[in-house]
C-alpha positions, 0 to 999 in steps of 0.5 A: 500500500502506497503512502497516498493510499495509507493517508486516504485510509487514515482520513476515511477512519476520521481519526481525532488526531488528523492534522492540517498538514495531513489535510494539505497532503491529502488535497495535494494528492488530488491536484489541489494547491493551497492558497491564502485568500489574501491579506484579510483572509485570517485563518481561511485558506483555499484549496483549488485544482482549477475546476474545484475549490474548497475553502476552510479555516486553518485550525489554531492554535493547534494543528489538529483538525476539528471533527466537523471540518473533517466531516465537511472535507470528507463530504466534499471529496466524496461528492466530487468523487475523489474518494469513496465512502 
């Protein structure tokens, strides 16, 4: 099993210790780039791959993703057929 497959499987299990850095790598596997939305974006970040866009808040002060954010990412990736349930 490749590193990509391991990360996808880990994400699907929705672990409590999934980090923002792992989310960036996960989106990167599907061709998404991480962009700041501008000077006034605060903690908002944009993942885009040309045709698809996903906006989320960067977790702070810790790097651990919140459960609700994980569920929203999973729904986005599933709805757009990047991953299966």
